[in-house]
DRENPA-3360 file (N, C-alpha, C; in nm, 2 decimals, always signed):
BEGIN
1 = XXXXXXXX = +11.74/+11.08/+4.09/+11.71/+11.19/+4.00/+11.60/+11.28/+4.06 ~ +11.62/+11.40/+4.08/+11.52/+11.49/+4.14/+11.44/+11.55/+4.02 ~ +11.31/+11.52/+4.01/+11.23/+11.57/+3.90/+11.16/+11.70/+3.94 ~ +11.19/+11.80/+3.86/+11.15/+11.94/+3.89/+11.04/+11.99/+3.80 ~ +10.96/+12.08/+3.86/+10.86/+12.16/+3.79/+10.89/+12.30/+3.82 ~ +10.86/+12.40/+3.73/+10.89/+12.54/+3.75/+10.77/+12.62/+3.71 ~ +10.72/+12.71/+3.80/+10.61/+12.80/+3.76/+10.67/+12.94/+3.78 ~ +10.69/+13.01/+3.67/+10.75/+13.14/+3.67/+10.71/+13.22/+3.55;
9 = XXXXXXXX = +10.65/+13.34/+3.57/+10.60/+13.41/+3.45/+10.70/+13.50/+3.38 ~ +10.81/+13.53/+3.44/+10.92/+13.60/+3.37/+10.99/+13.50/+3.28 ~ +10.98/+13.53/+3.15/+11.04/+13.43/+3.05/+11.19/+13.41/+3.07 ~ +11.26/+13.52/+3.09/+11.41/+13.51/+3.11/+11.44/+13.43/+3.23 ~ +11.38/+13.46/+3.34/+11.41/+13.39/+3.47/+11.37/+13.24/+3.45 ~ +11.26/+13.21/+3.39/+11.21/+13.07/+3.37/+11.31/+13.00/+3.29 ~ +11.36/+13.06/+3.18/+11.46/+13.00/+3.09/+11.59/+12.97/+3.16 ~ +11.63/+13.07/+3.24/+11.75/+13.06/+3.32/+11.75/+12.94/+3.41;
17 = XXXXXXXX = +11.63/+12.93/+3.49/+11.62/+12.82/+3.58/+11.61/+12.68/+3.51 ~ +11.54/+12.68/+3.40/+11.53/+12.56/+3.32/+11.67/+12.51/+3.28 ~ +11.75/+12.61/+3.22/+11.88/+12.57/+3.17/+11.97/+12.53/+3.28 ~ +11.97/+12.60/+3.39/+12.06/+12.57/+3.50/+12.03/+12.44/+3.56 ~ +11.91/+12.41/+3.59/+11.88/+12.28/+3.66/+11.88/+12.16/+3.57 ~ +11.87/+12.19/+3.44/+11.88/+12.08/+3.34/+12.02/+12.03/+3.33 ~ +12.12/+12.12/+3.36/+12.26/+12.09/+3.35/+12.32/+12.03/+3.48 ~ +12.23/+12.03/+3.59/+12.28/+11.98/+3.72/+12.27/+11.83/+3.73;
25 = XXXXXXXX = +12.38/+11.77/+3.78/+12.38/+11.62/+3.79/+12.27/+11.58/+3.89 ~ +12.19/+11.48/+3.85/+12.09/+11.43/+3.94/+11.96/+11.51/+3.94 ~ +11.95/+11.60/+3.85/+11.83/+11.69/+3.84/+11.77/+11.69/+3.70 ~ +11.64/+11.70/+3.69/+11.58/+11.71/+3.56/+11.45/+11.80/+3.57 ~ +11.44/+11.89/+3.47/+11.32/+11.97/+3.47/+11.22/+11.91/+3.37 ~ +11.11/+11.86/+3.43/+11.01/+11.78/+3.35/+10.89/+11.87/+3.30 ~ +10.87/+11.98/+3.37/+10.76/+12.07/+3.34/+10.78/+12.21/+3.38 ~ +10.75/+12.30/+3.29/+10.78/+12.45/+3.32/+10.66/+12.53/+3.25;
33 = XXXXXXXX = +10.61/+12.62/+3.33/+10.50/+12.71/+3.28/+10.50/+12.85/+3.34 ~ +10.43/+12.94/+3.27/+10.43/+13.08/+3.32/+10.31/+13.11/+3.41 ~ +10.23/+13.01/+3.44/+10.12/+13.03/+3.53/+10.07/+12.90/+3.59 ~ +10.00/+12.91/+3.71/+9.95/+12.79/+3.77/+9.86/+12.71/+3.68 ~ +9.77/+12.79/+3.61/+9.67/+12.73/+3.52/+9.74/+12.65/+3.41 ~ +9.84/+12.71/+3.34/+9.92/+12.65/+3.24/+9.99/+12.53/+3.29 ~ +10.05/+12.54/+3.40/+10.12/+12.43/+3.46/+10.04/+12.30/+3.48 ~ +9.91/+12.32/+3.52/+9.82/+12.21/+3.54/+9.77/+12.16/+3.41;
41 = XXXXXXXX = +9.76/+12.24/+3.31/+9.71/+12.20/+3.18/+9.81/+12.11/+3.11 ~ +9.94/+12.13/+3.14/+10.04/+12.05/+3.08/+10.10/+11.93/+3.17 ~ +10.04/+11.93/+3.29/+10.08/+11.82/+3.39/+10.01/+11.70/+3.36 ~ +10.06/+11.62/+3.27/+9.99/+11.49/+3.23/+10.01/+11.38/+3.34 ~ +9.93/+11.28/+3.32/+9.94/+11.17/+3.42/+10.07/+11.10/+3.43 ~ +10.15/+11.11/+3.32/+10.28/+11.04/+3.32/+10.39/+11.12/+3.38 ~ +10.37/+11.24/+3.42/+10.47/+11.33/+3.48/+10.47/+11.32/+3.63 ~ +10.58/+11.27/+3.69/+10.58/+11.26/+3.84/+10.69/+11.36/+3.88;
49 = XXXXXXXX = +10.65/+11.45/+3.97/+10.74/+11.56/+4.02/+10.78/+11.54/+4.16 ~ +10.90/+11.57/+4.20/+10.95/+11.57/+4.33/+10.94/+11.70/+4.40 ~ +10.97/+11.81/+4.32/+10.97/+11.94/+4.37/+10.92/+12.04/+4.27 ~ +10.84/+12.14/+4.31/+10.80/+12.24/+4.22/+10.86/+12.38/+4.27 ~ +10.93/+12.45/+4.19/+10.97/+12.58/+4.22/+10.87/+12.68/+4.17 ~ +10.81/+12.76/+4.26/+10.70/+12.85/+4.22/+10.71/+12.99/+4.26 ~ +10.69/+13.08/+4.17/+10.68/+13.22/+4.20/+10.55/+13.25/+4.28 ~ +10.53/+13.37/+4.33/+10.40/+13.40/+4.40/+10.32/+13.49/+4.31;
57 = XXXXXXXX = +10.38/+13.60/+4.26/+10.31/+13.70/+4.18/+10.30/+13.65/+4.04 ~ +10.19/+13.58/+4.01/+10.17/+13.52/+3.88/+10.04/+13.57/+3.81 ~ +10.04/+13.57/+3.68/+9.91/+13.60/+3.61/+9.80/+13.50/+3.64 ~ +9.68/+13.54/+3.67/+9.58/+13.44/+3.71/+9.59/+13.40/+3.85 ~ +9.59/+13.28/+3.88/+9.60/+13.23/+4.02/+9.74/+13.25/+4.08 ~ +9.74/+13.30/+4.20/+9.87/+13.32/+4.27/+9.94/+13.19/+4.30 ~ +10.07/+13.21/+4.31/+10.15/+13.09/+4.35/+10.11/+13.03/+4.48 ~ +10.07/+13.11/+4.57/+10.03/+13.07/+4.71/+9.90/+12.98/+4.69;
65 = XXXXXXXX = +9.81/+13.02/+4.61/+9.69/+12.94/+4.59/+9.72/+12.81/+4.52 ~ +9.82/+12.82/+4.44/+9.86/+12.70/+4.36/+9.92/+12.59/+4.45 ~ +9.97/+12.62/+4.57/+10.04/+12.52/+4.65/+9.94/+12.40/+4.69 ~ +9.82/+12.43/+4.75/+9.74/+12.32/+4.78/+9.69/+12.24/+4.66 ~ +9.68/+12.30/+4.54/+9.65/+12.23/+4.42/+9.76/+12.13/+4.39 ~ +9.88/+12.17/+4.40/+9.99/+12.08/+4.37/+10.00/+11.97/+4.48 ~ +9.97/+12.00/+4.60/+9.98/+11.90/+4.71/+9.87/+11.80/+4.69 ~ +9.75/+11.84/+4.64/+9.64/+11.75/+4.62/+9.67/+11.65/+4.51;
73 = XXXXXXXX = +9.74/+11.71/+4.40/+9.77/+11.63/+4.29/+9.89/+11.53/+4.32 ~ +9.98/+11.58/+4.40/+10.10/+11.50/+4.43/+10.14/+11.53/+4.57 ~ +10.08/+11.46/+4.67/+10.10/+11.48/+4.81/+10.25/+11.48/+4.86 ~ +10.33/+11.40/+4.79/+10.47/+11.39/+4.83/+10.56/+11.49/+4.76 ~ +10.50/+11.57/+4.67/+10.58/+11.67/+4.60/+10.60/+11.79/+4.69 ~ +10.73/+11.84/+4.70/+10.76/+11.96/+4.78/+10.74/+12.08/+4.70 ~ +10.70/+12.19/+4.76/+10.69/+12.32/+4.69/+10.79/+12.42/+4.75 ~ +10.87/+12.47/+4.66/+10.97/+12.57/+4.71/+10.94/+12.71/+4.64;
81 = XXXXXXXX = +10.90/+12.80/+4.73/+10.86/+12.93/+4.67/+10.99/+13.01/+4.64 ~ +10.99/+13.06/+4.52/+11.11/+13.14/+4.47/+11.05/+13.28/+4.42 ~ +11.07/+13.38/+4.51/+11.00/+13.50/+4.48/+11.07/+13.62/+4.53 ~ +11.02/+13.74/+4.49/+11.09/+13.87/+4.54/+11.02/+13.92/+4.67 ~ +10.91/+13.85/+4.70/+10.84/+13.90/+4.82/+10.90/+13.85/+4.95 ~ +10.93/+13.94/+5.05/+10.98/+13.90/+5.17/+10.90/+13.95/+5.29 ~ +10.77/+13.99/+5.27/+10.69/+14.04/+5.37/+10.63/+13.92/+5.45 ~ +10.61/+13.94/+5.58/+10.57/+13.83/+5.67/+10.44/+13.77/+5.63;
89 = XXXXXXXX = +10.35/+13.85/+5.58/+10.21/+13.81/+5.54/+10.22/+13.70/+5.43 ~ +10.30/+13.72/+5.32/+10.31/+13.63/+5.22/+10.39/+13.50/+5.26 ~ +10.49/+13.52/+5.34/+10.57/+13.41/+5.39/+10.48/+13.31/+5.46 ~ +10.40/+13.36/+5.56/+10.32/+13.27/+5.64/+10.20/+13.22/+5.56 ~ +10.15/+13.29/+5.47/+10.04/+13.24/+5.38/+10.09/+13.12/+5.30 ~ +10.22/+13.13/+5.25/+10.28/+13.02/+5.17/+10.30/+12.90/+5.26 ~ +10.36/+12.92/+5.38/+10.39/+12.81/+5.47/+10.26/+12.74/+5.52 ~ +10.16/+12.82/+5.55/+10.04/+12.77/+5.60/+9.96/+12.69/+5.49;
97 = XXXXXXXX = +9.99/+12.73/+5.36/+9.92/+12.66/+5.25/+10.00/+12.53/+5.21 ~ +10.12/+12.51/+5.27/+10.19/+12.38/+5.24/+10.32/+12.39/+5.18 ~ +10.37/+12.51/+5.16/+10.51/+12.53/+5.10/+10.61/+12.47/+5.20 ~ +10.71/+12.40/+5.14/+10.82/+12.34/+5.22/+10.94/+12.42/+5.23 ~ +10.95/+12.53/+5.15/+11.06/+12.62/+5.16/+11.03/+12.75/+5.10 ~ +11.12/+12.85/+5.12/+11.09/+12.99/+5.08/+11.22/+13.06/+5.05 ~ +11.25/+13.08/+4.92/+11.38/+13.15/+4.88/+11.35/+13.27/+4.80 ~ +11.44/+13.37/+4.82/+11.43/+13.50/+4.74/+11.50/+13.48/+4.61;
105 = XXXXXXXX = +11.44/+13.55/+4.51/+11.49/+13.54/+4.37/+11.64/+13.58/+4.36 ~ +11.68/+13.68/+4.44/+11.82/+13.73/+4.43/+11.92/+13.63/+4.48 ~ +11.87/+13.52/+4.54/+11.96/+13.41/+4.59/+12.04/+13.36/+4.47 ~ +12.17/+13.34/+4.49/+12.26/+13.28/+4.38/+12.20/+13.14/+4.34 ~ +12.22/+13.11/+4.22/+12.16/+12.98/+4.17/+12.22/+12.86/+4.24 ~ +12.35/+12.87/+4.28/+12.41/+12.75/+4.35/+12.34/+12.73/+4.48 ~ +12.30/+12.84/+4.55/+12.23/+12.83/+4.68/+12.08/+12.77/+4.66 ~ +12.02/+12.81/+4.55/+11.89/+12.76/+4.51/+11.90/+12.61/+4.49;
113 = XXXXXXXX = +12.00/+12.57/+4.42/+12.03/+12.43/+4.39/+12.05/+12.35/+4.53 ~ +12.12/+12.41/+4.62/+12.14/+12.35/+4.75/+12.01/+12.34/+4.82 ~ +11.92/+12.44/+4.81/+11.79/+12.44/+4.87/+11.71/+12.33/+4.82 ~ +11.71/+12.31/+4.69/+11.64/+12.20/+4.62/+11.68/+12.06/+4.68 ~ +11.81/+12.05/+4.69/+11.87/+11.92/+4.75/+11.83/+11.91/+4.89 ~ +11.83/+12.02/+4.97/+11.79/+12.01/+5.11/+11.65/+11.97/+5.12 ~ +11.56/+12.03/+5.04/+11.42/+12.00/+5.05/+11.39/+11.85/+5.01 ~ +11.46/+11.81/+4.91/+11.45/+11.67/+4.86/+11.49/+11.57/+4.97;
121 = XXXXXXXX = +11.58/+11.61/+5.06/+11.63/+11.53/+5.17/+11.55/+11.54/+5.29 ~ +11.44/+11.62/+5.28/+11.35/+11.63/+5.40/+11.36/+11.76/+5.48 ~ +11.44/+11.86/+5.43/+11.46/+11.98/+5.50/+11.36/+12.09/+5.46 ~ +11.37/+12.21/+5.52/+11.28/+12.32/+5.49/+11.36/+12.44/+5.46 ~ +11.42/+12.45/+5.34/+11.52/+12.56/+5.32/+11.45/+12.70/+5.31 ~ +11.52/+12.80/+5.36/+11.47/+12.94/+5.36/+11.59/+13.03/+5.35 ~ +11.57/+13.14/+5.27/+11.67/+13.24/+5.27/+11.70/+13.29/+5.41 ~ +11.82/+13.33/+5.45/+11.85/+13.38/+5.59/+11.75/+13.48/+5.64;
129 = XXXXXXXX = +11.72/+13.58/+5.56/+11.63/+13.69/+5.60/+11.49/+13.64/+5.63 ~ +11.44/+13.54/+5.55/+11.31/+13.48/+5.57/+11.31/+13.40/+5.69 ~ +11.41/+13.32/+5.72/+11.42/+13.24/+5.84/+11.42/+13.32/+5.96 ~ +11.48/+13.44/+5.95/+11.49/+13.53/+6.07/+11.35/+13.58/+6.10 ~ +11.27/+13.61/+6.00/+11.13/+13.66/+6.02/+11.04/+13.55/+6.08 ~ +11.07/+13.43/+6.04/+10.99/+13.31/+6.10/+11.02/+13.30/+6.24 ~ +11.15/+13.31/+6.28/+11.20/+13.29/+6.42/+11.14/+13.41/+6.50 ~ +11.14/+13.53/+6.45/+11.09/+13.65/+6.52/+10.94/+13.63/+6.54;
137 = XXXXXXXX = +10.87/+13.57/+6.45/+10.73/+13.56/+6.46/+10.69/+13.47/+6.57 ~ +10.77/+13.36/+6.59/+10.74/+13.26/+6.69/+10.80/+13.29/+6.82 ~ +10.90/+13.38/+6.82/+10.97/+13.43/+6.94/+10.97/+13.58/+6.95 ~ +10.85/+13.64/+6.96/+10.85/+13.79/+6.96/+10.91/+13.84/+7.09 ~ +10.97/+13.96/+7.07/+11.03/+14.03/+7.18/+10.92/+14.07/+7.28 ~ +10.95/+14.05/+7.41/+10.86/+14.09/+7.51/+10.84/+14.24/+7.52 ~ +10.73/+14.29/+7.58/+10.71/+14.43/+7.60/+10.82/+14.49/+7.67 ~ +10.88/+14.42/+7.77/+10.99/+14.48/+7.85/+11.11/+14.50/+7.77;
145 = XXXXXXXX = +11.14/+14.40/+7.69/+11.26/+14.41/+7.60/+11.25/+14.53/+7.51 ~ +11.13/+14.54/+7.45/+11.11/+14.65/+7.35/+11.12/+14.79/+7.42 ~ +11.06/+14.79/+7.54/+11.06/+14.92/+7.61/+11.20/+14.97/+7.64 ~ +11.30/+14.89/+7.65/+11.43/+14.93/+7.68/+11.49/+15.02/+7.57 ~ +11.42/+15.02/+7.45/+11.47/+15.10/+7.34/+11.42/+15.24/+7.34 ~ +11.32/+15.27/+7.44/+11.26/+15.40/+7.44/+11.36/+15.50/+7.52 ~ +11.35/+15.63/+7.47/+11.42/+15.73/+7.54/+11.34/+15.77/+7.66 ~ +11.40/+15.84/+7.76/+11.32/+15.89/+7.88/+11.20/+15.97/+7.84;
153 = XXXXXXXX = +11.21/+16.05/+7.74/+11.09/+16.13/+7.70/+10.98/+16.04/+7.64 ~ +11.02/+15.95/+7.56/+10.92/+15.85/+7.50/+10.86/+15.77/+7.61 ~ +10.93/+15.73/+7.71/+10.88/+15.66/+7.82/+10.77/+15.74/+7.90 ~ +10.80/+15.87/+7.91/+10.70/+15.96/+7.98/+10.57/+15.97/+7.90 ~ +10.59/+15.97/+7.77/+10.47/+15.99/+7.68/+10.39/+15.86/+7.69 ~ +10.46/+15.74/+7.69/+10.39/+15.61/+7.70/+10.31/+15.61/+7.83 ~ +10.37/+15.65/+7.93/+10.30/+15.64/+8.07/+10.18/+15.74/+8.07 ~ +10.19/+15.85/+8.00/+10.08/+15.95/+7.99/+9.96/+15.89/+7.91;
161 = XXXXXXXX = +10.00/+15.82/+7.80/+9.90/+15.76/+7.72/+9.83/+15.65/+7.79 ~ +9.91/+15.57/+7.87/+9.85/+15.46/+7.95/+9.75/+15.51/+8.06 ~ +9.78/+15.64/+8.10/+9.69/+15.70/+8.19/+9.56/+15.74/+8.13 ~ +9.56/+15.75/+7.99/+9.44/+15.79/+7.92/+9.44/+15.93/+7.87 ~ +9.55/+15.99/+7.88/+9.56/+16.13/+7.83/+9.56/+16.14/+7.67 ~ +9.50/+16.24/+7.62/+9.50/+16.26/+7.47/+9.63/+16.32/+7.43 ~ +9.65/+16.33/+7.30/+9.78/+16.39/+7.25/+9.79/+16.53/+7.30 ~ +9.68/+16.61/+7.30/+9.68/+16.75/+7.34/+9.71/+16.76/+7.49;
169 = XXXXXXXX = +9.66/+16.67/+7.57/+9.68/+16.67/+7.71/+9.83/+16.64/+7.74 ~ +9.88/+16.54/+7.66/+10.02/+16.51/+7.68/+10.11/+16.63/+7.65 ~ +10.08/+16.70/+7.54/+10.15/+16.82/+7.50/+10.15/+16.93/+7.61 ~ +10.03/+16.95/+7.67/+10.02/+17.05/+7.78/+10.10/+17.00/+7.90 ~ +10.09/+16.88/+7.94/+10.16/+16.83/+8.06/+10.31/+16.84/+8.04 ~ +10.36/+16.81/+7.92/+10.50/+16.81/+7.90/+10.56/+16.94/+7.84 ~ +10.47/+17.03/+7.82/+10.51/+17.16/+7.77/+10.58/+17.15/+7.64 ~ +10.52/+17.07/+7.55/+10.58/+17.06/+7.41/+10.46/+17.08/+7.31;
177 = XXXXXXXX = +10.50/+17.09/+7.19/+10.39/+17.11/+7.08/+10.32/+16.98/+7.05 ~ +10.20/+17.00/+7.00/+10.12/+16.88/+6.96/+10.20/+16.80/+6.85 ~ +10.26/+16.87/+6.76/+10.34/+16.80/+6.65/+10.45/+16.72/+6.71 ~ +10.52/+16.78/+6.81/+10.63/+16.70/+6.88/+10.57/+16.57/+6.94 ~ +10.46/+16.58/+7.00/+10.40/+16.46/+7.06/+10.37/+16.36/+6.96 ~ +10.31/+16.40/+6.84/+10.28/+16.31/+6.73/+10.41/+16.24/+6.68 ~ +10.52/+16.32/+6.67/+10.65/+16.27/+6.62/+10.70/+16.16/+6.72 ~ +10.69/+16.19/+6.85/+10.74/+16.09/+6.94/+10.65/+15.97/+6.94;
185 = XXXXXXXX = +10.52/+15.98/+6.93/+10.43/+15.87/+6.92/+10.46/+15.78/+6.80 ~ +10.49/+15.84/+6.69/+10.53/+15.76/+6.57/+10.65/+15.68/+6.60 ~ +10.75/+15.73/+6.66/+10.87/+15.66/+6.69/+10.84/+15.55/+6.80 ~ +10.76/+15.58/+6.89/+10.72/+15.48/+6.99/+10.65/+15.36/+6.93 ~ +10.56/+15.39/+6.84/+10.49/+15.28/+6.77/+10.59/+15.18/+6.70 ~ +10.69/+15.25/+6.63/+10.79/+15.17/+6.56/+10.87/+15.08/+6.65 ~ +10.91/+15.14/+6.76/+11.00/+15.07/+6.86/+10.93/+14.96/+6.93 ~ +10.80/+14.98/+6.96/+10.72/+14.89/+7.04/+10.64/+14.79/+6.95;
193 = XXXXXXXX = +10.66/+14.81/+6.82/+10.59/+14.72/+6.72/+10.44/+14.72/+6.74 ~ +10.38/+14.84/+6.75/+10.24/+14.85/+6.76/+10.19/+14.95/+6.66 ~ +10.06/+14.96/+6.63/+10.02/+15.06/+6.53/+9.89/+15.13/+6.58 ~ +9.86/+15.13/+6.71/+9.75/+15.21/+6.76/+9.76/+15.23/+6.91 ~ +9.68/+15.33/+6.96/+9.68/+15.35/+7.10/+9.63/+15.23/+7.18 ~ +9.53/+15.17/+7.12/+9.48/+15.05/+7.19/+9.58/+14.94/+7.21 ~ +9.66/+14.92/+7.10/+9.77/+14.82/+7.10/+9.88/+14.86/+7.20 ~ +9.90/+14.99/+7.21/+10.01/+15.04/+7.30/+9.97/+15.02/+7.44;
201 = XXXXXX = +9.84/+15.04/+7.48/+9.79/+15.02/+7.61/+9.78/+14.87/+7.65 ~ +9.74/+14.79/+7.55/+9.72/+14.65/+7.57/+9.85/+14.58/+7.60 ~ +9.96/+14.63/+7.55/+10.09/+14.56/+7.57/+10.13/+14.56/+7.72 ~ +10.08/+14.66/+7.79/+10.11/+14.67/+7.93/+10.06/+14.55/+8.01 ~ +9.96/+14.49/+7.96/+9.90/+14.38/+8.04/+9.93/+14.24/+7.98 ~ +10.03/+14.24/+7.89/+10.07/+14.11/+7.83/+10.15/+14.03/+7.94;
% end
């Protein structure tokens, strides 16, 4: 029997999860609350949990900060984040704090159930989009690969910036307007995954 806990501040979603998992063979929801604080208030000594499904954006303490509290209370308990957030910052904060899995709320209930089973069996379930971001983080594209996406004009502008030319000087050299230079630089930043001139120049030496 997989003993579950749920931390979710949306009453309808929490009720849906409770009802669904309570009806699944081999699963039981022992504790459910709308906040980390409330969850711990009701987590009595006699309640042993295998997995906690937790949202991130919660009233009071965030779900991410709640992870280490859960792990301290029950080291063997797995924490599966179930959230709308898919940005890299929150994903890695959650994983670094001890989350064992990360699923998006729009995931069908059957897949969330499969994720719970996978985590219980020692896996680390993640929604496909989340898993892709994790892979990209640990296997970033090289500067050379990214540069292949640049147009000839963008490549010329990058080379001029690496020489130390200002935007105005680039515009004069290439006989284009300053606004056109700025437009190209914006596209270059996006393609090379940088956000400043310093980062753009630094990539050359990686």
